SETOR-899049 format. One record per residue (C-alpha): residue number from 1; x, y, z. Coordinates in steps of 0.05 Angstrom, whole numbers, plus 5000, padded with zeros to 4 digits. Example, Ala and Ser with C-alpha at 12.3 -4.5 7.8 and 13.67 -1.06 7.14 Angstrom:
BEGIN
ATOM     k     c1     c2     c3
ATOM     1   5246   4910   5156
ATOM     2   5273   4979   5143
This chain:
BEGIN
ATOM     k     c1     c2     c3
ATOM     1   0231   8944   8803
ATOM     2   0292   8899   8797
ATOM     3   0290   8903   8721
ATOM     4   0288   8979   8726
ATOM     5   0350   8980   8770
ATOM     6   0388   8935   8723
ATOM     7   0369   8979   8664
ATOM     8   0392   9043   8700
ATOM     9   0458   9009   8720
ATOM    10   0470   8988   8648
ATOM    11   0459   9058   8622
ATOM    12   0507   9086   8675
ATOM    13   0561   9036   8656
ATOM    14   0555   9052   8582
ATOM    15   0558   9127   8596
ATOM    16   0621   9117   8637
ATOM    17   0654   9076   8582
ATOM    18   0652   9130   8529
ATOM    19   0715   9141   8488
ATOM    20   0766   9195   8504
ATOM    21   0743   9233   8442
ATOM    22   0671   9234   8468
ATOM    23   0693   9257   8537
ATOM    24   0737   9311   8506
ATOM    25   0674   9344   8479
ATOM    26   0644   9347   8549
ATOM    27   0659   9390   8609
ATOM    28   0685   9336   8656
ATOM    29   0761   9331   8668
ATOM    30   0796   9275   8630
ATOM    31   0842   9223   8658
ATOM    32   0912   9218   8629
ATOM    33   0890   9155   8593
ATOM    34   0833   9193   8562
ATOM    35   0881   9247   8539
ATOM    36   0928   9195   8508
ATOM    37   0869   9165   8471
ATOM    38   0857   9231   8435
ATOM    39   0923   9224   8398
ATOM    40   0934   9176   8340
ATOM    41   0988   9124   8352
ATOM    42   1040   9132   8297
ATOM    43   1101   9092   8278
ATOM    44   1173   9118   8281
ATOM    45   1206   9150   8246
ATOM    46   1154   9205   8246
ATOM    47   1159   9265   8200
ATOM    48   1120   9329   8198
ATOM    49   1135   9376   8140
ATOM    50   1118   9450   8141
ATOM    51   1078   9443   8076
ATOM    52   1030   9395   8111
ATOM    53   1011   9446   8163
ATOM    54   0951   9491   8158
ATOM    55   0890   9447   8162
ATOM    56   0865   9408   8221
ATOM    57   0859   9332   8212
ATOM    58   0789   9309   8193
ATOM    59   0790   9245   8234
ATOM    60   0803   9275   8302
ATOM    61   0775   9325   8352
ATOM    62   0794   9397   8367
ATOM    63   0829   9401   8434
ATOM    64   0791   9447   8480
ATOM    65   0830   9500   8519
ATOM    66   0809   9466   8584
ATOM    67   0841   9401   8561
ATOM    68   0905   9436   8542
ATOM    69   0907   9472   8608
ATOM    70   0895   9407   8646
ATOM    71   0952   9367   8614
ATOM    72   0998   9415   8578
ATOM    73   0995   9491   8583
ATOM    74   0942   9542   8567
ATOM    75   0996   9588   8537
ATOM    76   1026   9535   8492
ATOM    77   1024   9579   8430
ATOM    78   1014   9649   8458
ATOM    79   1081   9675   8433
ATOM    80   1071   9648   8362
ATOM    81   0998   9670   8354
ATOM    82   0993   9741   8382
ATOM    83   0928   9778   8382
ATOM    84   0857   9761   8402
ATOM    85   0845   9707   8350
ATOM    86   0866   9643   8385
ATOM    87   0886   9584   8342
ATOM    88   0852   9517   8342
ATOM    89   0891   9457   8368
ATOM    90   0892   9386   8340
ATOM    91   0924   9323   8367
ATOM    92   0971   9293   8314
ATOM    93   1012   9237   8346
ATOM    94   1032   9204   8411
ATOM    95   1095   9164   8428
ATOM    96   1121   9134   8492
ATOM    97   1193   9119   8510
ATOM    98   1213   9099   8580
ATOM    99   1187   9150   8629
ATOM   100   1172   9202   8575
ATOM   101   1109   9213   8534
ATOM   102   1116   9253   8468
ATOM   103   1053   9289   8443
ATOM   104   1052   9326   8376
ATOM   105   1000   9382   8377
ATOM   106   0983   9425   8317
ATOM   107   0959   9497   8323
ATOM   108   0923   9529   8264
ATOM   109   0908   9603   8257
ATOM   110   0884   9648   8200
ATOM   111   0952   9661   8168
ATOM   112   1000   9614   8205
ATOM   113   1004   9543   8231
ATOM   114   1051   9509   8279
ATOM   115   1065   9443   8313
ATOM   116   1092   9432   8383
ATOM   117   1127   9372   8413
ATOM   118   1101   9368   8484
ATOM   119   1132   9322   8536
ATOM   120   1102   9294   8600
ATOM   121   1126   9242   8650
ATOM   122   1093   9174   8655
ATOM   123   1042   9201   8705
ATOM   124   1020   9256   8657
ATOM   125   1056   9314   8690
ATOM   126   1074   9368   8640
ATOM   127   1149   9378   8630
ATOM   128   1164   9418   8567
ATOM   129   1141   9440   8498
ATOM   130   1183   9457   8437
ATOM   131   1162   9490   8371
ATOM   132   1181   9438   8318
ATOM   133   1142   9458   8256
ATOM   134   1121   9526   8230
ATOM   135   1092   9560   8168
ATOM   136   1066   9631   8162
ATOM   137   1044   9674   8103
ATOM   138   1092   9731   8119
ATOM   139   1152   9690   8142
ATOM   140   1215   9675   8102
ATOM   141   1230   9615   8146
ATOM   142   1193   9550   8157
ATOM   143   1205   9491   8204
ATOM   144   1197   9416   8195
ATOM   145   1215   9361   8243
ATOM   146   1230   9287   8249
ATOM   147   1228   9240   8308
ATOM   148   1270   9178   8292
ATOM   149   1268   9107   8321
ATOM   150   1318   9127   8375
ATOM   151   1276   9188   8395
ATOM   152   1327   9235   8365
ATOM   153   1291   9301   8348
ATOM   154   1313   9336   8284
ATOM   155   1286   9406   8272
ATOM   156   1299   9431   8201
ATOM   157   1297   9506   8188
ATOM   158   1290   9526   8115
ATOM   159   1308   9599   8102
ATOM   160   1290   9636   8037
ATOM   161   1350   9679   8019
ATOM   162   1324   9699   7950
ATOM   163   1273   9682   7896
ATOM   164   1309   9616   7880
ATOM   165   1359   9610   7937
ATOM   166   1347   9575   8004
ATOM   167   1390   9553   8062
ATOM   168   1377   9494   8108
ATOM   169   1397   9486   8181
ATOM   170   1386   9421   8218
ATOM   171   1388   9418   8295
ATOM   172   1390   9351   8329
ATOM   173   1366   9342   8401
ATOM   174   1358   9288   8453
ATOM   175   1307   9292   8509
ATOM   176   1331   9287   8580
ATOM   177   1291   9252   8635
ATOM   178   1265   9320   8658
ATOM   179   1236   9333   8588
ATOM   180   1287   9386   8568
ATOM   181   1320   9379   8500
ATOM   182   1396   9379   8494
ATOM   183   1426   9403   8428
ATOM   184   1477   9352   8405
ATOM   185   1492   9372   8333
ATOM   186   1477   9426   8281
ATOM   187   1486   9419   8206
ATOM   188   1479   9478   8158
ATOM   189   1490   9495   8085
ATOM   190   1479   9568   8099
ATOM   191   1528   9620   8073
ATOM   192   1591   9638   8110
ATOM   193   1639   9696   8102
ATOM   194   1703   9685   8063
ATOM   195   1755   9654   8109
ATOM   196   1701   9632   8159
ATOM   197   1686   9561   8179
ATOM   198   1617   9541   8203
ATOM   199   1626   9503   8267
ATOM   200   1562   9463   8282
ATOM   201   1581   9448   8355
ATOM   202   1610   9516   8373
ATOM   203   1554   9534   8422
ATOM   204   1551   9467   8458
ATOM   205   1577   9460   8530
ATOM   206   1653   9459   8538
ATOM   207   1668   9446   8612
ATOM   208   1717   9388   8603
ATOM   209   1790   9408   8608
ATOM   210   1802   9388   8535
ATOM   211   1738   9421   8508
ATOM   212   1760   9479   8464
ATOM   213   1774   9501   8393
ATOM   214   1842   9482   8365
ATOM   215   1867   9514   8300
ATOM   216   1923   9509   8250
ATOM   217   1917   9568   8203
ATOM   218   1854   9603   8181
ATOM   219   1816   9544   8151
ATOM   220   1836   9486   8196
ATOM   221   1800   9472   8261
ATOM   222   1786   9417   8311
ATOM   223   1729   9433   8358
ATOM   224   1720   9391   8421
ATOM   225   1658   9395   8465
ATOM   226   1630   9356   8523
ATOM   227   1599   9289   8508
ATOM   228   1537   9258   8538
ATOM   229   1580   9229   8594
ATOM   230   1650   9239   8622
ATOM   231   1679   9183   8579
ATOM   232   1659   9214   8513
ATOM   233   1669   9278   8474
ATOM   234   1638   9311   8413
ATOM   235   1685   9334   8358
ATOM   236   1684   9372   8292
ATOM   237   1744   9372   8245
ATOM   238   1750   9415   8183
ATOM   239   1813   9428   8142
ATOM   240   1832   9459   8075
ATOM   241   1902   9450   8046
ATOM   242   1940   9463   7982
ATOM   243   1900   9526   7966
ATOM   244   1834   9490   7975
ATOM   245   1849   9432   7929
ATOM   246   1848   9383   7988
ATOM   247   1793   9388   8039
ATOM   248   1764   9345   8094
ATOM   249   1707   9349   8144
ATOM   250   1684   9300   8198
ATOM   251   1642   9303   8261
ATOM   252   1620   9252   8312
ATOM   253   1628   9225   8383
ATOM   254   1695   9202   8408
ATOM   255   1714   9162   8470
ATOM   256   1770   9176   8518
ATOM   257   1818   9117   8520
ATOM   258   1866   9148   8571
ATOM   259   1878   9210   8612
ATOM   260   1900   9249   8550
ATOM   261   1880   9204   8492
ATOM   262   1817   9193   8453
ATOM   263   1791   9153   8394
ATOM   264   1735   9154   8343
ATOM   265   1711   9096   8301
ATOM   266   1659   9107   8247
ATOM   267   1601   9058   8248
ATOM   268   1589   9065   8173
ATOM   269   1660   9054   8148
ATOM   270   1730   9035   8170
ATOM   271   1747   9107   8186
ATOM   272   1781   9119   8253
ATOM   273   1815   9179   8285
ATOM   274   1864   9179   8344
ATOM   275   1868   9241   8388
ATOM   276   1927   9261   8431
ATOM   277   1913   9319   8479
ATOM   278   1958   9365   8519
ATOM   279   1944   9429   8556
ATOM   280   1955   9472   8494
ATOM   281   1949   9426   8434
ATOM   282   1914   9367   8403
ATOM   283   1944   9321   8351
ATOM   284   1905   9274   8306
ATOM   285   1922   9216   8259
ATOM   286   1880   9167   8219
ATOM   287   1876   9096   8244
ATOM   288   1830   9074   8188
ATOM   289   1811   9095   8118
ATOM   290   1772   9160   8120
ATOM   291   1771   9173   8046
ATOM   292   1696   9184   8047
ATOM   293   1706   9248   8088
ATOM   294   1767   9279   8054
ATOM   295   1805   9287   7990
ATOM   296   1846   9230   7961
ATOM   297   1915   9260   7972
ATOM   298   1906   9286   8044
ATOM   299   1894   9255   8112
ATOM   300   1864   9274   8178
ATOM   301   1930   9288   8213
ATOM   302   1970   9343   8244
ATOM   303   1977   9385   8307
ATOM   304   1929   9441   8325
ATOM   305   1939   9497   8377
ATOM   306   1886   9511   8429
ATOM   307   1851   9579   8422
ATOM   308   1839   9623   8482
ATOM   309   1768   9623   8507
ATOM   310   1728   9687   8513
ATOM   311   1736   9683   8589
ATOM   312   1812   9679   8581
ATOM   313   1812   9739   8535
ATOM   314   1773   9780   8586
ATOM   315   1819   9759   8642
ATOM   316   1882   9778   8603
ATOM   317   1852   9846   8586
ATOM   318   1845   9864   8659
């Protein structure tokens, strides 16, 4: 009798120690640890190209809808896969940084495939999901993404403009503690209209008193936007002089060194820029060699006039 009890206890222990993948195929709810175990642990930087989408990994399980609903969201891909044919979901990667967990989930349908970056807190509570990779048979655009060693998210959008012509836009994000992504920079080689400058930080928040666009002629701009904290600011500088024979372009994060002064120092070179702000203008001058970002015979210097914001234009029209 005692031997029978020991045998039954042993079988029960073995059944309870099954892997997360085994339990994912059952009907019982998973623990958050079980859910984590479904995702391969990958090293950073992690890259997922659009061309690699479309087939589920052979060494992992298909995520059941009940599992997605328990830990993420049952409508994770509803907007991208309309119709009755629901896609299959596969766990691609898992990363952990501080209080955030990053899960990469792939969705595969008949004519399209996507990947989502899903974020939870350390207790497994779902916070957010973002479409980070995409490929479809009838789409001119495709998405790829990278998560670097500092957990900076880069989403690259490749747009087909013609049979042999493409444009690339890169959006860079940082995740906040609540799981929401904040856009910090955009780069693009897309076409612009003659006389138009592409401003990669134009849509970012501008609540600081010096956050604005400052111009000097049609093709010279300094754009200032709010930084990650009150002591910093984001900037974009672009100028074209001498009928386009001398150009320069630079973007980065500056630091306020006084009530109306700021400074930028490049980590990759000796380049430095000093900013002097007033209520209506900003002046800049080089405090280091910035030849890598401009023509040989011109400098990052000059005074730029503050443009009216859209709210100011509406107020003056009343």
